[in-house]
C-alpha positions as CSV (number, residue, x, y, z in Angstrom):
1,X,-63.6,51.0,-51.0
2,X,-67.3,52.0,-50.9
3,X,-68.6,55.2,-49.4
4,X,-69.7,53.5,-46.1
5,X,-66.3,51.9,-45.6
6,X,-64.5,55.2,-46.4
7,X,-66.7,57.0,-43.9
8,X,-66.1,54.4,-41.2
9,X,-62.4,54.5,-41.9
10,X,-62.3,58.3,-41.8
11,X,-64.2,58.4,-38.5
12,X,-61.7,56.0,-37.0
13,X,-58.7,57.9,-38.4
14,X,-60.2,61.2,-37.2
15,X,-60.7,59.7,-33.8
16,X,-57.0,58.6,-33.5
17,X,-55.3,61.6,-35.1
18,X,-57.6,64.6,-34.6
19,X,-55.2,66.1,-32.0
20,X,-52.7,66.5,-34.9
21,X,-55.1,68.6,-37.0
22,X,-55.7,72.4,-36.9
23,X,-59.0,73.7,-35.4
24,X,-60.3,74.4,-38.9
25,X,-59.5,71.0,-40.2
26,X,-61.1,69.4,-37.1
27,X,-64.3,71.5,-37.6
28,X,-64.7,70.6,-41.3
29,X,-64.1,66.9,-40.7
30,X,-66.4,66.8,-37.8
31,X,-69.2,68.6,-39.6
32,X,-68.8,66.5,-42.8
33,X,-68.1,63.0,-41.4
34,X,-69.7,63.0,-37.9
35,X,-72.5,65.5,-38.2
36,X,-73.2,64.5,-41.9
37,X,-73.5,68.1,-43.2
38,X,-73.1,68.6,-47.0
39,X,-70.2,70.6,-48.5
40,X,-72.7,73.3,-49.3
41,X,-73.9,73.6,-45.7
42,X,-70.4,73.8,-44.4
43,X,-69.5,76.4,-47.0
44,X,-72.5,78.4,-46.0
45,X,-71.7,78.2,-42.3
46,X,-68.1,79.4,-42.8
47,X,-69.0,81.8,-45.7
48,X,-66.5,80.3,-48.1
49,X,-66.8,78.4,-51.4
50,X,-67.9,74.8,-51.6
51,X,-64.7,74.1,-53.5
52,X,-62.6,75.5,-50.6
53,X,-64.4,73.2,-48.1
54,X,-63.9,70.2,-50.5
55,X,-60.2,70.9,-51.0
56,X,-59.7,71.3,-47.2
57,X,-61.5,68.0,-46.5
58,X,-59.6,66.1,-49.2
59,X,-56.2,67.5,-47.9
60,X,-57.1,66.5,-44.4
61,X,-58.1,63.0,-45.5
62,X,-54.8,62.6,-47.2
63,X,-53.0,63.8,-44.0
64,X,-54.9,61.3,-41.9
65,X,-53.9,58.5,-44.2
66,X,-50.3,59.7,-44.0
67,X,-50.4,59.7,-40.2
68,X,-51.9,56.2,-40.3
69,X,-49.2,55.0,-42.7
70,X,-46.5,56.2,-40.3
71,X,-48.1,55.4,-36.9
72,X,-50.5,52.5,-37.7
73,X,-52.8,53.3,-34.7
74,X,-55.9,52.2,-36.6
75,X,-54.3,49.1,-38.1
76,X,-53.1,48.0,-34.6
77,X,-56.5,48.7,-33.2
78,X,-58.2,46.5,-35.8
79,X,-55.7,43.7,-35.2
80,X,-56.3,43.9,-31.5
81,X,-60.1,43.8,-32.0
82,X,-59.8,40.7,-34.3
83,X,-57.6,38.9,-31.7
84,X,-60.0,39.9,-28.9
85,X,-62.9,38.5,-30.9
86,X,-60.9,35.2,-31.5
87,X,-60.1,35.1,-27.8
88,X,-63.8,35.4,-26.9
89,X,-64.6,32.5,-29.2
90,X,-61.9,30.3,-27.8
91,X,-63.0,31.0,-24.2
92,X,-66.7,30.2,-25.2
93,X,-65.5,27.1,-26.9
94,X,-63.3,26.1,-24.0
95,X,-60.6,25.4,-26.6
96,X,-57.0,24.5,-25.9
97,X,-54.9,26.4,-23.5
98,X,-52.2,26.6,-26.1
99,X,-54.4,28.6,-28.5
100,X,-55.3,31.0,-25.6
101,X,-51.7,31.6,-24.8
102,X,-50.9,32.1,-28.5
103,X,-53.6,34.8,-28.9
104,X,-52.7,36.6,-25.7
105,X,-49.1,36.7,-26.8
106,X,-50.3,38.1,-30.2
107,X,-51.9,41.0,-28.3
108,X,-48.7,41.8,-26.6
109,X,-46.7,42.1,-29.9
110,X,-48.6,45.1,-31.2
111,X,-47.7,47.7,-28.6
Protein backbone atom coordinates (compact mmCIF):
# COMPACT_ATOMS: atom_id res chain seq x y z
CA UNK A 1 0.00 0.00 0.00
CA UNK A 2 1.44 3.36 -1.03
CA UNK A 3 1.65 6.39 1.24
CA UNK A 4 -1.38 8.09 -0.34
CA UNK A 5 -3.55 4.97 0.02
CA UNK A 6 -2.38 4.55 3.62
CA UNK A 7 -3.18 8.19 4.42
CA UNK A 8 -6.61 7.91 2.83
CA UNK A 9 -7.31 4.67 4.69
CA UNK A 10 -6.16 6.14 8.03
CA UNK A 11 -8.32 9.23 7.49
CA UNK A 12 -11.36 7.00 6.94
CA UNK A 13 -10.57 4.72 9.89
CA UNK A 14 -9.99 7.78 12.08
CA UNK A 15 -13.33 9.15 10.93
CA UNK A 16 -15.16 5.95 11.84
CA UNK A 17 -13.40 5.10 15.11
CA UNK A 18 -12.08 8.33 16.61
CA UNK A 19 -14.68 8.21 19.39
CA UNK A 20 -12.89 5.08 20.67
CA UNK A 21 -9.53 6.85 21.02
CA UNK A 22 -8.12 8.86 23.92
CA UNK A 23 -7.87 12.65 23.57
CA UNK A 24 -4.11 12.40 23.11
CA UNK A 25 -4.40 9.75 20.41
CA UNK A 26 -7.04 11.81 18.66
CA UNK A 27 -4.87 14.94 18.78
CA UNK A 28 -1.75 13.24 17.39
CA UNK A 29 -3.66 11.51 14.59
CA UNK A 30 -5.47 14.70 13.67
CA UNK A 31 -2.27 16.75 13.57
CA UNK A 32 -0.35 14.09 11.64
CA UNK A 33 -2.96 12.87 9.16
CA UNK A 34 -5.46 15.70 8.78
CA UNK A 35 -3.34 18.80 9.44
CA UNK A 36 -0.25 17.25 7.81
CA UNK A 37 2.18 18.24 10.58
CA UNK A 38 5.51 16.40 10.78
CA UNK A 39 6.45 14.19 13.74
CA UNK A 40 8.98 16.87 14.71
CA UNK A 41 6.37 19.64 14.72
CA UNK A 42 3.99 17.57 16.85
CA UNK A 43 6.84 16.67 19.24
CA UNK A 44 7.68 20.35 19.59
CA UNK A 45 4.08 21.33 20.25
CA UNK A 46 3.70 18.72 23.02
CA UNK A 47 7.27 19.06 24.30
CA UNK A 48 8.05 15.36 23.94
CA UNK A 49 10.44 13.33 21.78
CA UNK A 50 9.81 12.69 18.12
CA UNK A 51 10.09 8.96 18.92
CA UNK A 52 7.29 9.21 21.49
CA UNK A 53 5.00 10.81 18.90
CA UNK A 54 5.97 8.18 16.32
CA UNK A 55 5.29 5.30 18.76
CA UNK A 56 1.93 6.77 19.76
CA UNK A 57 0.83 7.21 16.14
CA UNK A 58 1.95 3.68 15.17
CA UNK A 59 0.11 2.19 18.17
CA UNK A 60 -3.02 4.17 17.33
CA UNK A 61 -2.87 3.06 13.67
CA UNK A 62 -2.68 -0.56 14.84
CA UNK A 63 -5.67 0.01 17.14
CA UNK A 64 -7.70 1.53 14.30
CA UNK A 65 -6.88 -1.49 12.10
CA UNK A 66 -7.95 -3.79 14.93
CA UNK A 67 -11.27 -1.97 15.34
CA UNK A 68 -11.83 -2.24 11.60
CA UNK A 69 -11.02 -5.96 11.66
CA UNK A 70 -13.70 -6.48 14.31
CA UNK A 71 -16.36 -3.98 13.24
CA UNK A 72 -15.82 -3.58 9.48
CA UNK A 73 -17.38 -0.11 9.31
CA UNK A 74 -15.00 1.10 6.61
CA UNK A 75 -15.27 -2.10 4.56
CA UNK A 76 -19.08 -1.93 4.65
CA UNK A 77 -18.93 1.75 3.72
CA UNK A 78 -16.69 0.97 0.71
CA UNK A 79 -19.01 -1.83 -0.44
CA UNK A 80 -22.04 0.43 -0.11
CA UNK A 81 -20.28 3.15 -2.13
CA UNK A 82 -19.42 0.64 -4.87
CA UNK A 83 -23.02 -0.59 -5.02
CA UNK A 84 -24.36 2.96 -5.09
CA UNK A 85 -22.01 3.76 -8.01
CA UNK A 86 -23.27 0.65 -9.84
CA UNK A 87 -26.87 1.66 -9.12
CA UNK A 88 -26.27 5.08 -10.61
CA UNK A 89 -24.84 3.50 -13.77
CA UNK A 90 -27.79 1.14 -14.06
CA UNK A 91 -30.25 3.99 -13.63
CA UNK A 92 -28.45 6.10 -16.27
CA UNK A 93 -28.38 3.06 -18.57
CA UNK A 94 -32.03 2.30 -17.96
CA UNK A 95 -30.90 -1.31 -17.52
CA UNK A 96 -33.04 -4.19 -16.42
CA UNK A 97 -35.30 -3.92 -13.43
CA UNK A 98 -33.84 -7.22 -12.21
CA UNK A 99 -30.34 -5.74 -11.89
CA UNK A 100 -31.74 -2.77 -9.98
CA UNK A 101 -33.56 -5.01 -7.52
CA UNK A 102 -30.44 -7.14 -7.07
CA UNK A 103 -28.26 -4.11 -6.27
CA UNK A 104 -30.80 -2.64 -3.87
CA UNK A 105 -31.03 -5.97 -2.03
CA UNK A 106 -27.23 -6.05 -1.89
CA UNK A 107 -27.29 -2.72 -0.04
CA UNK A 108 -29.68 -4.14 2.54
CA UNK A 109 -27.39 -7.10 3.34
CA UNK A 110 -24.56 -5.07 4.89
CA UNK A 111 -26.33 -3.52 7.82
